[in-house]
All heavy atoms as an XYZ file, in Angstrom:
921
protein
N     -31.604     -2.906     -0.943
C     -30.243     -2.401     -0.920
C     -29.623     -2.504      0.474
O     -30.335     -2.142      1.483
C     -30.280     -0.850     -1.250
C     -28.945     -0.141     -1.190
S     -28.986      1.533     -1.718
C     -30.416      2.267     -0.707
N     -28.518     -3.020      0.618
C     -27.773     -3.169      1.966
C     -26.697     -2.084      1.932
O     -25.921     -2.052      1.016
C     -27.110     -4.555      2.029
O     -28.174     -5.494      1.823
C     -26.507     -4.738      3.324
N     -26.774     -1.305      3.061
C     -25.724     -0.304      3.261
C     -24.549     -0.852      3.955
O     -24.737     -1.559      4.946
C     -26.238      1.004      3.908
C     -27.394      1.544      3.249
C     -27.962      2.700      4.090
C     -26.957      2.226      1.817
N     -23.363     -0.352      3.588
C     -22.119     -0.775      4.341
C     -21.252      0.474      4.471
O     -21.449      1.473      3.730
N     -20.204      0.419      5.249
C     -19.325      1.540      5.527
C     -17.847      1.145      5.244
O     -17.534      0.044      5.728
C     -19.358      2.098      6.895
C     -20.855      2.661      7.155
C     -18.307      3.071      7.233
C     -21.052      3.236      8.588
N     -17.140      2.047      4.507
C     -15.717      1.805      4.319
C     -15.099      3.107      4.834
O     -15.478      4.197      4.451
C     -15.287      1.529      2.830
C     -13.783      1.665      2.583
C     -15.818      0.240      2.440
N     -14.041      2.934      5.722
C     -13.226      3.993      6.201
C     -11.760      3.786      5.736
O     -11.321      2.749      5.838
C     -13.285      4.019      7.778
C     -14.736      4.343      8.277
S     -14.673      4.341     10.090
C     -14.194      2.664     10.503
N     -11.159      5.069      5.429
C      -9.887      4.974      4.817
C      -9.038      6.044      5.698
O      -9.484      7.150      5.787
C      -9.877      5.327      3.339
C      -8.320      5.285      2.832
C     -10.547      4.214      2.601
N      -7.957      5.661      6.159
C      -7.037      6.557      6.917
C      -5.515      6.338      6.552
O      -5.173      5.109      6.033
C      -7.200      6.375      8.427
O      -6.249      7.141      9.212
N      -4.772      7.376      6.711
C      -3.317      7.164      6.378
C      -2.656      6.404      7.493
O      -1.555      5.861      7.261
C      -2.735      8.483      6.326
C      -2.934      9.202      5.096
N      -4.182      9.793      4.750
C      -2.175      9.510      4.082
C      -4.059     10.352      3.605
N      -2.845     10.276      3.142
N      -3.406      6.136      8.719
C      -2.682      5.343      9.790
C      -3.582      4.287     10.145
O      -4.888      4.443     10.463
C      -2.647      6.406     10.909
C      -2.055      5.580     12.213
C      -1.856      7.671     10.661
N      -3.077      3.009     10.050
C      -3.833      1.895     10.336
C      -4.671      1.947     11.570
O      -5.874      1.559     11.796
C      -2.833      0.743     10.185
C      -1.829      1.205      9.458
C      -1.620      2.761      9.670
N      -3.875      2.384     12.659
C      -4.481      2.382     14.013
C      -5.754      3.212     14.137
O      -6.666      3.063     14.954
C      -3.462      2.759     15.102
C      -2.456      1.665     15.212
C      -1.261      1.906     14.166
O      -1.293      2.794     13.200
O      -0.281      1.122     14.225
N      -5.749      4.166     13.214
C      -6.924      5.279     13.403
C      -8.168      4.585     12.905
O      -9.106      4.648     13.728
C      -6.722      6.576     12.295
C      -7.946      7.317     12.229
C      -5.563      7.309     13.001
N      -8.186      3.825     11.813
C      -9.496      3.246     11.446
C      -9.729      1.929     12.228
O     -10.920      1.633     12.410
C      -9.411      2.813      9.870
C      -9.670      4.047      9.057
C      -8.331      2.097      9.451
N      -8.740      1.387     12.737
C      -9.028      0.275     13.765
C      -9.728      0.766     14.912
O     -10.722      0.236     15.381
C      -7.778     -0.441     14.089
C      -7.151     -1.241     12.898
C      -7.922     -1.286     15.326
C      -5.650     -1.717     13.066
N      -9.333      1.886     15.480
C     -10.031      2.523     16.608
C     -11.348      3.026     16.377
O     -12.310      2.811     17.087
N     -11.443      3.651     15.231
C     -12.896      4.144     14.866
C     -13.773      2.920     14.603
O     -14.985      2.990     15.058
C     -12.813      5.094     13.675
C     -12.041      6.365     13.986
C     -14.216      5.418     13.258
C     -11.734      7.304     12.888
N     -13.350      1.968     13.919
C     -14.182      0.777     13.849
C     -14.662      0.169     15.171
O     -15.765     -0.167     15.336
C     -13.479     -0.400     13.055
C     -14.390     -1.490     12.804
C     -13.629     -2.657     11.984
O     -12.529     -2.604     11.663
O     -14.387     -3.610     11.701
N     -13.750      0.130     16.035
C     -14.039     -0.460     17.370
C     -15.158      0.428     18.061
O     -16.040     -0.138     18.633
C     -12.808     -0.360     18.170
C     -12.932     -0.988     19.631
C     -11.623     -1.025     20.311
N     -11.790     -1.365     21.778
C     -11.065     -1.126     22.721
N      -9.955     -0.530     22.524
N     -11.386     -1.478     23.950
N     -15.058      1.817     17.903
C     -16.020      2.620     18.424
C     -17.422      2.466     17.722
O     -18.426      2.276     18.401
C     -15.630      4.124     18.220
C     -16.543      5.146     18.844
C     -16.848      5.038     20.308
C     -15.999      6.511     18.401
N     -17.462      2.314     16.417
C     -18.720      2.146     15.624
C     -19.381      0.842     16.099
O     -20.546      0.806     16.027
C     -18.392      2.091     14.186
C     -18.350      3.525     13.425
C     -17.589      4.533     14.086
C     -18.071      3.379     11.972
N     -18.603     -0.231     16.434
C     -19.148     -1.410     16.750
C     -19.950     -1.419     17.951
O     -20.933     -2.209     18.215
C     -18.129     -2.510     16.838
C     -17.315     -2.864     15.681
C     -18.088     -3.932     14.853
N     -17.498     -4.090     13.599
C     -18.067     -4.259     12.491
N     -19.481     -4.227     12.455
N     -17.593     -4.316     11.335
N     -19.787     -0.321     18.734
C     -20.533     -0.111     19.907
C     -21.986      0.239     19.659
O     -22.979      0.025     20.364
C     -19.917      0.903     20.923
C     -18.656      0.522     21.508
C     -18.888     -0.575     22.511
O     -19.691     -0.568     23.375
O     -18.085     -1.481     22.419
N     -22.234      0.876     18.515
C     -23.493      1.282     18.151
C     -24.059      0.669     16.870
O     -25.287      0.829     16.523
C     -23.703      2.908     17.889
C     -23.314      3.672     19.205
C     -22.692      3.305     16.764
N     -23.261     -0.081     16.258
C     -23.628     -0.676     14.942
C     -23.029     -2.148     14.737
O     -22.394     -2.485     13.729
C     -23.186      0.235     13.810
N     -23.453     -3.086     15.650
C     -22.890     -4.288     15.629
C     -23.288     -5.235     14.449
O     -22.548     -6.067     14.014
C     -23.209     -5.040     16.827
C     -24.682     -5.395     17.105
C     -24.902     -6.128     18.457
C     -26.384     -6.293     18.811
N     -27.049     -7.237     17.944
N     -24.395     -4.834     13.680
C     -24.837     -5.514     12.598
C     -24.423     -5.052     11.213
O     -24.809     -5.489     10.268
C     -26.425     -5.737     12.681
C     -26.806     -6.467     13.964
O     -26.116     -7.378     14.246
O     -27.842     -6.082     14.538
N     -23.830     -3.831     11.214
C     -23.478     -3.124     10.043
C     -22.078     -3.566      9.493
O     -21.112     -3.766     10.216
C     -23.351     -1.609     10.252
C     -22.889     -0.866      8.960
C     -24.692     -1.074     10.816
N     -22.008     -3.843      8.166
C     -20.794     -4.210      7.519
C     -19.836     -3.119      7.459
O     -20.185     -2.048      6.824
C     -20.988     -4.853      6.115
O     -19.752     -5.302      5.581
N     -18.758     -3.158      8.123
C     -17.699     -2.018      8.291
C     -16.400     -2.608      7.839
O     -15.867     -3.574      8.539
C     -17.665     -1.379      9.656
C     -19.075     -0.851     10.015
C     -16.616     -0.300      9.717
C     -19.097     -0.439     11.593
N     -15.852     -2.125      6.825
C     -14.482     -2.595      6.412
C     -13.542     -1.225      6.374
O     -14.069     -0.173      6.212
C     -14.552     -3.250      5.144
O     -15.147     -2.484      4.117
C     -15.158     -4.636      5.246
N     -12.296     -1.617      6.581
C     -11.353     -0.378      6.666
C     -10.061     -0.691      5.765
O      -9.711     -1.813      5.456
C     -10.785     -0.245      8.055
O     -10.126     -1.459      8.500
C     -11.989      0.015      9.001
N      -9.556      0.498      5.403
C      -8.209      0.450      4.728
C      -7.358      1.467      5.389
O      -7.571      2.647      5.112
C      -8.383      0.687      3.229
N      -6.371      1.028      6.185
C      -5.527      1.989      6.919
C      -3.944      1.689      6.515
O      -3.490      0.683      6.552
N      -3.488      2.885      6.128
C      -1.972      2.833      5.836
C      -1.659      2.193      4.453
O      -2.616      1.781      3.655
N      -0.378      1.976      4.204
C       0.075      1.398      3.010
C       0.091     -0.099      3.037
O      -0.089     -0.674      4.201
C       1.450      1.839      2.611
O       2.527      1.459      3.713
C       1.494      3.467      2.551
N       0.583     -0.820      2.097
C       0.753     -2.294      2.137
C       1.680     -2.696      3.263
O       1.624     -3.759      3.785
C       1.161     -2.790      0.743
C       0.139     -2.679     -0.311
C      -1.137     -3.352     -0.098
O      -1.200     -4.581      0.540
O      -2.242     -2.857     -0.524
N       2.703     -1.854      3.440
C       3.812     -2.061      4.443
C       3.373     -1.645      5.771
O       4.164     -1.616      6.651
C       5.056     -1.571      3.984
C       5.615     -2.006      2.609
C       4.875     -1.406      1.434
O       4.403     -0.325      1.502
O       4.873     -2.087      0.466
N       2.150     -1.162      5.993
C       1.608     -0.652      7.164
C       2.391      0.702      7.605
O       2.309      1.084      8.764
C       1.647     -1.562      8.334
C       0.793     -2.864      8.084
C       0.877     -3.827      9.308
C      -0.760     -2.463      7.876
N       2.817      1.463      6.584
C       3.374      2.736      6.898
C       2.243      3.811      6.779
O       1.132      3.489      6.331
C       4.516      2.994      5.777
C       5.670      1.951      5.847
C       6.446      2.138      7.130
O       6.619      3.294      7.682
O       6.932      1.069      7.629
N       2.673      5.127      6.982
C       1.686      6.156      6.895
C       1.483      6.434      5.315
O       2.485      6.430      4.598
C       2.346      7.422      7.485
C       2.652      7.244      8.872
C       1.358      8.688      7.233
C       1.424      7.050      9.745
N       0.231      6.491      5.008
C      -0.192      6.661      3.592
C      -1.527      5.794      3.296
O      -2.144      5.325      4.246
N      -1.887      5.609      1.999
C      -3.017      4.862      1.728
C      -2.679      4.009      0.449
O      -1.720      4.195     -0.175
C      -4.218      5.810      1.271
O      -3.889      6.549      0.066
C      -4.587      6.627      2.441
N      -3.587      3.012      0.326
C      -3.237      1.999     -0.738
C      -4.649      1.800     -1.524
O      -5.599      1.409     -0.918
C      -2.848      0.670     -0.049
O      -2.992     -0.303     -0.876
N      -4.454      1.966     -2.788
C      -5.611      1.670     -3.659
C      -6.057      0.173     -3.579
O      -7.176     -0.105     -3.450
C      -5.178      1.881     -5.103
C      -5.964      1.291     -6.159
C      -7.211      1.594     -6.460
C      -5.501      0.085     -6.769
C      -8.006      1.039     -7.446
C      -6.232     -0.646     -7.812
C      -7.495     -0.174     -8.046
N      -5.062     -0.722     -3.482
C      -5.311     -2.153     -3.370
C      -6.203     -2.427     -2.054
O      -7.106     -3.182     -2.069
C      -4.088     -2.978     -3.366
C      -3.459     -2.956     -4.766
C      -2.553     -1.790     -4.952
O      -2.349     -1.005     -4.124
O      -2.085     -1.679     -6.203
N      -5.795     -1.842     -0.985
C      -6.449     -2.045      0.378
C      -7.870     -1.510      0.204
O      -8.715     -2.059      0.817
C      -5.689     -1.389      1.437
C      -4.347     -2.227      1.828
C      -3.458     -1.567      2.858
C      -4.112     -2.081      4.211
N      -3.188     -1.595      5.316
N      -8.069     -0.332     -0.361
C      -9.439      0.239     -0.499
C     -10.220     -0.624     -1.267
O     -11.371     -0.869     -1.042
C      -9.211      1.675     -1.062
C      -8.400      2.525     -0.016
C     -10.650      2.286     -1.320
C      -8.045      3.949     -0.596
N      -9.688     -1.123     -2.426
C     -10.556     -2.014     -3.316
C     -10.895     -3.309     -2.599
O     -12.095     -3.731     -2.698
C      -9.776     -2.285     -4.544
C     -10.566     -2.988     -5.645
C     -11.853     -2.221     -6.150
C      -9.735     -3.210     -6.867
N     -10.069     -3.808     -1.780
C     -10.332     -5.040     -0.964
C     -11.375     -4.614      0.072
O     -12.289     -5.569      0.283
C      -9.086     -5.529     -0.289
C      -9.311     -6.724      0.547
C      -8.013     -7.198      1.307
O      -6.903     -6.812      0.941
O      -8.222     -8.054      2.165
N     -11.316     -3.474      0.702
C     -12.375     -3.085      1.589
C     -13.686     -3.046      0.996
O     -14.673     -3.413      1.558
C     -11.944     -1.780      2.386
N     -13.750     -2.486     -0.259
C     -14.948     -2.478     -0.967
C     -15.537     -3.870     -1.261
O     -16.732     -4.230     -1.012
C     -14.866     -1.850     -2.450
C     -14.827     -0.356     -2.282
C     -14.222      0.368     -3.483
C     -15.042      0.567     -1.205
C     -14.240      1.858     -3.418
C     -14.935      1.792     -1.122
C     -14.541      2.504     -2.400
N     -14.656     -4.729     -1.756
C     -15.090     -6.119     -2.112
C     -15.460     -6.949     -1.070
O     -16.235     -7.680     -1.172
C     -13.988     -6.705     -3.014
C     -13.716     -5.979     -4.316
C     -14.973     -5.579     -5.154
O     -15.788     -6.552     -5.382
O     -15.096     -4.500     -5.652
N     -14.853     -6.833      0.142
C     -15.247     -7.661      1.236
C     -16.372     -7.136      1.992
O     -16.796     -7.826      3.065
C     -14.008     -7.844      2.142
O     -13.583     -6.533      2.668
C     -12.887     -8.626      1.472
N     -16.805     -5.898      1.771
C     -17.846     -5.275      2.567
C     -19.145     -5.979      2.020
O     -19.353     -6.205      0.810
C     -17.911     -3.860      2.298
C     -18.820     -3.033      3.320
O     -20.099     -3.330      3.206
N     -18.327     -2.367      4.128
N     -20.019     -6.404      2.945
C     -21.173     -7.054      2.517
C     -22.238     -6.162      2.011
O     -23.294     -6.573      1.458
C     -21.760     -7.778      3.868
C     -20.970     -8.830      4.367
C     -21.466     -9.405      5.719
O     -22.545     -9.076      6.142
O     -20.675    -10.245      6.268
N     -22.159     -4.758      2.132
C     -23.099     -3.897      1.541
C     -22.979     -3.777      0.000
O     -21.924     -4.013     -0.570
N     -24.163     -3.536     -0.692
C     -23.977     -3.338     -2.112
C     -23.990     -1.793     -2.361
O     -23.821     -1.414     -3.524
C     -25.122     -4.130     -2.905
C     -26.543     -3.821     -2.215
O     -26.850     -2.784     -1.719
O     -27.340     -4.795     -2.304
N     -24.291     -1.043     -1.369
C     -24.130      0.477     -1.435
C     -23.257      0.817     -0.354
O     -23.569      0.674      0.927
C     -25.480      1.146     -1.310
C     -25.429      2.625     -1.528
N     -26.442      3.488     -1.636
C     -24.343      3.549     -1.523
C     -26.099      4.773     -1.746
N     -24.771      4.775     -1.677
N     -22.086      1.252     -0.642
C     -21.002      1.607      0.397
C     -21.063      3.093      0.561
O     -21.036      3.980     -0.358
C     -19.617      1.160     -0.268
C     -19.587     -0.310     -0.579
C     -18.521      1.587      0.832
C     -19.808     -1.287      0.495
N     -20.956      3.410      1.859
C     -20.738      4.809      2.180
C     -19.335      4.983      2.635
O     -18.847      4.307      3.565
C     -21.686      5.203      3.459
C     -23.175      5.408      3.159
C     -23.767      4.194      2.534
C     -23.841      5.794      4.405
N     -18.488      5.783      1.907
C     -17.001      5.811      2.134
C     -16.592      7.049      2.795
O     -17.071      8.103      2.367
C     -16.371      5.722      0.709
N     -15.876      6.993      3.823
C     -15.225      8.115      4.499
C     -13.754      8.024      4.601
O     -13.121      7.000      4.563
C     -15.871      8.026      5.903
C     -17.363      8.007      5.963
C     -18.052      6.778      6.111
C     -18.115      9.199      5.952
C     -19.427      6.820      6.064
C     -19.406      9.185      6.020
C     -20.085      7.969      6.049
N     -13.069      9.217      4.586
C     -11.606      9.207      4.712
C     -11.139     10.299      5.493
O     -11.840     11.229      5.918
C     -11.145      9.422      3.121
C     -11.496     10.736      2.638
C     -10.510     11.866      2.609
C     -12.699     10.874      2.063
C     -10.917     13.043      2.096
C     -13.082     12.187      1.457
C     -12.191     13.240      1.469
O     -12.618     14.372      1.006
N      -9.787     10.312      5.758
C      -9.196     11.335      6.548
C      -8.521     12.559      5.827
O      -8.790     13.636      6.225
C      -8.278     10.697      7.605
C      -6.932     10.018      6.916
O      -6.854     10.006      5.741
O      -6.128      9.472      7.727
N      -7.777     12.366      4.860
C      -7.066     13.339      4.199
C      -7.110     13.276      2.585
O      -7.438     12.102      2.049
C      -5.634     13.285      4.587
C      -5.271     13.620      5.987
C      -3.815     13.258      6.398
C      -5.668     15.068      6.397
N      -6.756     14.228      1.861
C      -6.810     14.354      0.375
C      -6.375     13.215     -0.408
O      -7.016     12.817     -1.313
N      -5.218     12.757     -0.127
C      -4.753     11.684     -0.970
C      -5.512     10.334     -0.857
O      -5.557      9.525     -1.683
C      -3.111     11.471     -0.719
O      -2.879     11.023      0.566
N      -6.090     10.186      0.448
C      -6.952      9.070      0.569
C      -8.262      9.166     -0.433
O      -8.581      8.184     -0.966
C      -7.478      9.045      2.017
N      -8.625     10.408     -0.452
C      -9.788     10.602     -1.434
C      -9.410     10.346     -2.891
O     -10.248      9.607     -3.611
C     -10.263     12.079     -1.431
C     -11.374     12.361     -2.234
C     -11.777     13.905     -2.228
C     -12.976     14.191     -3.051
N     -13.441     15.582     -3.072
N      -8.241     10.483     -3.395
C      -7.706     10.309     -4.711
C      -7.777      8.711     -4.876
O      -8.292      8.242     -5.849
C      -6.435     10.825     -4.968
C      -6.346     12.312     -4.976
S      -4.872     13.061     -5.498
C      -3.546     12.127     -4.768
N      -7.212      7.944     -3.897
C      -7.214      6.536     -3.947
C      -8.692      5.888     -3.925
O      -8.951      4.906     -4.527
C      -6.351      5.987     -2.986
C      -4.923      5.789     -3.420
O      -4.589      5.776     -4.554
N      -3.975      5.930     -2.449
N      -9.599      6.525     -3.115
C     -10.942      5.946     -3.006
C     -11.586      6.267     -4.396
O     -12.218      5.385     -4.812
C     -11.602      6.854     -2.021
C     -11.760      6.371     -0.589
C     -12.080      7.431      0.479
C     -12.666      5.195     -0.560
N     -11.340      7.430     -5.023
C     -12.031      7.696     -6.395
C     -11.492      6.783     -7.382
O     -12.370      6.205     -8.236
C     -11.722      9.018     -6.750
C     -12.564     10.052     -5.921
C     -12.110     11.575     -6.147
O     -10.981     11.865     -6.623
O     -13.024     12.453     -5.864
N     -10.251      6.369     -7.356
C      -9.761      5.416     -8.294
C     -10.382      4.034     -7.952
O     -10.724      3.353     -8.944
C      -8.175      5.275     -8.108
C      -7.513      4.277     -9.060
C      -7.715      4.690    -10.571
C      -6.039      4.367     -8.742
N     -10.425      3.574     -6.745
C     -10.990      2.296     -6.465
C     -12.505      2.211     -6.785
O     -13.010      1.147     -7.150
C     -10.843      2.015     -4.861
N     -13.214      3.324     -6.662
C     -14.583      3.511     -7.062
C     -14.783      3.123     -8.498
O     -15.872      2.549     -8.824
C     -15.192      4.873     -6.745
C     -15.347      5.140     -5.234
S     -15.711      6.887     -4.754
C     -17.206      7.094     -5.626
N     -13.818      3.447     -9.363
C     -14.041      3.144    -10.801
C     -13.825      1.624    -11.036
O     -14.119      1.179    -12.097
C     -12.934      3.920    -11.550
C     -13.087      5.522    -11.545
C     -12.067      6.216    -12.238
O     -11.314      5.585    -12.956
O     -12.035      7.432    -12.035
N     -13.238      0.946    -10.137
C     -12.892     -0.446    -10.232
C     -13.855     -1.465     -9.730
O     -13.636     -2.601     -9.714
C     -11.411     -0.736     -9.799
C     -10.406      0.155    -10.353
S     -10.252      0.027    -12.234
C      -9.553     -1.568    -12.316
N     -14.739     -0.955     -9.040
C     -15.793     -1.889     -8.266
C     -17.126     -1.763     -8.873
O     -17.392     -0.822     -9.439
C     -15.857     -1.496     -6.712
O     -16.590     -2.412     -6.081
C     -16.458     -0.117     -6.463
N     -17.826     -2.837     -8.809
C     -19.264     -2.880     -9.339
C     -20.236     -2.422     -8.311
O     -21.382     -2.174     -8.603
C     -19.542     -4.314     -9.756
C     -18.811     -4.838    -10.956
O     -18.387     -4.006    -11.769
O     -18.563     -6.103    -11.127
N     -19.776     -2.168     -7.054
C     -20.663     -1.754     -6.020
C     -20.944     -0.255     -6.287
O     -20.163      0.438     -6.659
C     -20.061     -1.936     -4.727
C     -19.941     -3.512     -4.327
C     -19.628     -3.800     -2.950
C     -19.488     -5.210     -2.722
N     -19.330     -5.587     -1.280
N     -22.121      0.230     -5.779
C     -22.392      1.651     -5.693
C     -21.656      2.237     -4.464
O     -21.777      1.712     -3.292
C     -23.903      1.837     -5.500
C     -24.335      3.292     -5.543
C     -25.820      3.478     -5.390
O     -26.604      2.501     -5.401
N     -26.164      4.810     -5.134
N     -20.942      3.251     -4.731
C     -20.122      3.939     -3.669
C     -20.451      5.327     -3.610
O     -20.405      5.969     -4.543
C     -18.659      3.638     -3.788
C     -17.844      4.323     -2.605
C     -18.226      2.175     -3.915
N     -20.886      5.827     -2.437
C     -20.892      7.267     -2.236
C     -19.874      7.742     -1.295
O     -19.682      7.261     -0.209
C     -22.331      7.644     -1.501
O     -23.366      7.046     -2.400
C     -22.468      9.060     -1.473
N     -19.056      8.670     -1.792
C     -17.891      9.196     -1.048
C     -18.391     10.524     -0.357
O     -18.908     11.506     -0.927
C     -16.814      9.523     -2.155
C     -15.565     10.123     -1.536
C     -14.948      9.311     -0.465
C     -14.623     10.384     -2.645
N     -18.034     10.592      0.870
C     -18.398     11.865      1.644
C     -17.243     12.644      2.115
O     -16.223     12.050      2.549
C     -19.178     11.347      2.949
C     -20.475     10.715      2.658
C     -20.526      9.291      2.488
C     -21.635     11.465      2.376
C     -21.795      8.761      2.177
C     -22.847     10.869      2.063
C     -22.945      9.414      1.933
O     -24.070      8.908      1.639
N     -17.364     13.934      1.760
C     -16.179     14.863      2.185
C     -16.655     15.522      3.627
O     -17.140     16.578      3.698
C     -16.055     16.037      1.214
C     -15.556     15.552     -0.201
O     -14.615     14.608     -0.036
O     -16.016     15.867     -1.192
N     -16.558     14.663      4.610
C     -16.988     14.921      5.900
C     -15.953     14.608      6.956
O     -14.992     13.844      6.706
C     -18.324     14.256      6.260
O     -18.094     12.806      6.048
C     -19.441     14.677      5.287
N     -16.119     14.957      8.172
C     -15.177     14.541      9.237
C     -15.325     13.064      9.353
O     -16.368     12.500      9.621
C     -15.605     15.242     10.575
N     -14.213     12.323      9.355
C     -14.220     10.914      9.424
C     -14.835     10.390     10.610
O     -15.776      9.454     10.465
C     -12.754     10.435      9.358
C     -12.399      8.909      9.491
C     -13.080      8.161      8.415
C     -10.942      8.639      9.470
N     -14.534     10.649     11.819
C     -15.019     10.063     12.961
C     -16.544     10.315     13.071
O     -17.333      9.520     13.215
C     -14.244     10.490     14.245
C     -14.837     10.148     15.457
C     -14.912      8.609     15.696
C     -14.069     10.632     16.751
N     -16.933     11.617     13.025
C     -18.208     12.106     13.366
C     -19.161     11.405     12.291
O     -20.215     10.999     12.614
C     -18.372     13.584     13.239
C     -17.725     14.197     14.685
C     -16.132     14.463     14.309
O     -15.650     13.970     13.353
O     -15.594     15.279     15.122
N     -18.808     11.550     10.999
C     -19.699     11.172      9.960
C     -19.874      9.605      9.948
O     -21.012      9.054      9.777
C     -19.294     11.760      8.678
O     -17.956     11.359      8.321
N     -18.824      8.845     10.065
C     -18.870      7.390     10.005
C     -19.726      6.874     11.139
O     -20.483      5.918     11.061
C     -17.486      6.684      9.876
O     -16.707      6.981     11.048
N     -19.567      7.464     12.367
C     -20.206      7.122     13.553
C     -21.753      7.406     13.352
O     -22.688      6.489     13.609
C     -19.735      7.881     14.709
C     -20.430      7.432     16.114
C     -19.853      6.456     16.839
C     -21.597      8.088     16.447
C     -20.471      6.007     18.052
C     -22.131      7.676     17.758
C     -21.539      6.706     18.401
O     -22.195      6.277     19.676
N     -22.057      8.587     12.864
C     -23.491      8.924     12.519
C     -24.157      7.973     11.519
O     -25.130      7.438     11.771
C     -23.577     10.322     11.973
O     -23.046     11.266     13.000
C     -24.987     10.706     11.568
N     -23.430      7.759     10.422
C     -23.911      6.725      9.448
C     -24.123      5.390     10.055
O     -25.131      4.691      9.727
C     -22.954      6.769      8.236
N     -23.100      4.828     10.832
C     -23.221      3.527     11.301
C     -24.416      3.388     12.171
O     -25.123      2.394     12.140
C     -21.972      3.185     12.016
N     -24.550      4.283     13.094
C     -25.732      4.288     14.053
C     -27.086      4.368     13.329
O     -27.977      3.669     13.693
C     -25.655      5.477     14.951
N     -27.175      5.171     12.293
C     -28.382      5.229     11.362
C     -28.605      4.027     10.719
O     -29.775      3.577     10.568
C     -28.431      6.519     10.650
C     -28.419      7.809     11.435
C     -28.152      8.902     10.469
C     -29.846      8.030     12.094
N     -27.590      3.443     10.057
C     -27.925      2.216      9.310
C     -28.375      1.142     10.285
O     -29.195      0.335      9.956
C     -26.493      1.728      8.649
C     -26.107      2.731      7.551
C     -26.526      0.405      8.085
C     -24.694      2.479      7.008
N     -27.703      1.022     11.471
C     -28.064     -0.003     12.490
C     -29.601      0.140     12.754
O     -30.343     -0.765     13.100
C     -27.200      0.168     13.732
C     -27.598     -0.889     14.795
C     -27.235     -2.306     14.525
O     -26.289     -2.582     13.850
N     -28.111     -3.168     14.820
N     -30.068      1.488     12.855
C     -31.438      1.726     13.243
C     -32.353      1.632     12.094
O     -33.563      1.759     12.238
C     -31.604      3.177     13.794
N     -31.916      1.261     10.929
C     -32.761      0.985      9.728
C     -33.052      2.305      8.931
O     -34.070      2.177      8.263
N     -32.273      3.335      9.166
C     -32.539      4.533      8.296
C     -32.375      4.363      6.922
O     -31.553      3.622      6.515
C     -31.629      5.735      8.979
N     -33.098      5.212      6.133
C     -32.968      5.225      4.731
C     -31.683      5.982      4.351
O     -31.093      6.777      5.150
C     -34.170      5.946      3.964
O     -34.091      7.298      4.359
C     -35.438      5.272      4.264
N     -31.258      5.865      3.207
C     -30.014      6.597      2.675
C     -30.280      8.190      2.680
O     -29.468      8.844      3.004
C     -29.490      6.106      1.245
C     -28.141      6.737      0.912
C     -30.580      6.289      0.214
C     -27.052      6.480      1.836
N     -31.491      8.458      2.370
C     -31.948      9.869      2.425
C     -31.860     10.476      3.837
O     -31.210     11.537      3.911
C     -33.289     10.086      1.811
C     -33.485      9.650      0.350
C     -33.604      8.127      0.076
O     -33.961      7.410      1.040
O     -33.455      7.898     -1.022
N     -32.266      9.681      4.755
C     -32.243     10.221      6.151
C     -30.772     10.256      6.635
O     -30.449     11.250      7.344
C     -33.026      9.295      7.077
N     -29.900      9.247      6.271
C     -28.622      9.362      6.611
C     -27.862     10.600      6.043
O     -27.193     11.285      6.692
C     -27.800      8.097      6.221
C     -28.417      6.859      6.930
C     -26.315      8.142      6.337
C     -28.076      5.592      6.256
N     -28.146     10.868      4.722
C     -27.476     12.132      4.071
C     -28.029     13.361      4.733
O     -27.296     14.285      4.727
C     -27.730     12.009      2.561
C     -26.947     10.755      1.943
C     -26.928     10.717      0.463
O     -27.795     11.299     -0.118
O     -25.903     10.008     -0.103
N     -29.219     13.398      5.119
C     -29.712     14.540      5.798
C     -28.816     14.858      6.976
O     -28.707     15.983      7.293
C     -31.249     14.424      6.105
C     -32.114     14.636      4.917
O     -31.672     15.112      3.846
O     -33.389     14.268      5.088
N     -28.589     13.795      7.767
C     -27.716     13.918      8.956
C     -26.331     14.271      8.752
O     -25.724     14.903      9.573
C     -27.929     12.652      9.830
C     -29.323     12.385     10.393
C     -29.692     13.519     11.402
O     -28.935     13.846     12.313
N     -30.960     14.010     11.260
N     -25.857     13.720      7.577
C     -24.484     13.970      7.240
C     -24.256     15.400      6.619
O     -23.108     15.965      6.736
C     -23.871     12.936      6.276
C     -23.752     11.512      6.835
C     -23.310     10.592      5.780
C     -22.846     11.379      8.035
N     -25.212     16.019      5.979
C     -25.082     17.251      5.338
C     -24.354     18.386      6.194
O     -23.593     19.053      5.755
C     -26.490     17.746      4.852
N     -24.767     18.515      7.530
C     -24.106     19.570      8.266
C     -22.563     19.192      8.423
O     -21.810     20.216      8.952
C     -24.890     19.552      9.622
C     -26.131     18.876      9.365
C     -25.842     17.974      8.140
N     -22.148     18.030      8.418
C     -20.757     17.653      8.506
C     -19.904     17.811      7.340
O     -18.674     17.499      7.483
C     -20.722     16.228      9.000
C     -21.513     15.944     10.315
C     -21.518     14.374     10.708
C     -21.040     16.659     11.526
N     -20.413     18.176      6.222
C     -19.708     18.277      5.005
C     -18.601     19.467      5.238
O     -18.895     20.529      5.619
C     -20.604     18.690      3.742
C     -19.718     19.056      2.504
C     -21.515     17.489      3.423
N     -17.427     19.067      4.852
C     -16.220     19.997      4.920
C     -16.291     20.971      3.659
O     -16.480     20.544      2.479
C     -14.832     19.309      4.767
C     -13.666     20.168      4.855
C     -14.733     18.277      5.948
N     -16.270     22.332      4.131
C     -16.419     23.308      3.019
C     -15.213     24.047      2.776
O     -14.395     24.142      3.523
C     -17.542     24.234      3.419
C     -18.951     23.546      3.429
C     -20.067     24.451      3.758
C     -21.239     23.742      3.893
N     -22.420     24.437      4.393
């Protein structure tokens, strides 16, 4: 099983910046993003999320997002992909960074989820 990361934000520049940060600790991890609408406006796009799933090299995707409507589009895209996707209700920056660093280090999904558990938004 190959793990990959998908990040979704309402603002394209947010996920571009976070991906840049993640690359510092996870140069070999497949990271794809979906930021903003098709017109690069504030919002999210089901189509961009589905494309991020499909272009990610992982067969098990760890998905992170910024706000509630992004979660709705992520859940819709999850129904349309053949890849296994786990959606995390966690802080976008901290959790995606943690996951990327652990994937790079060869951690198991169980170990990654143990580290993400304290970051779950309640």
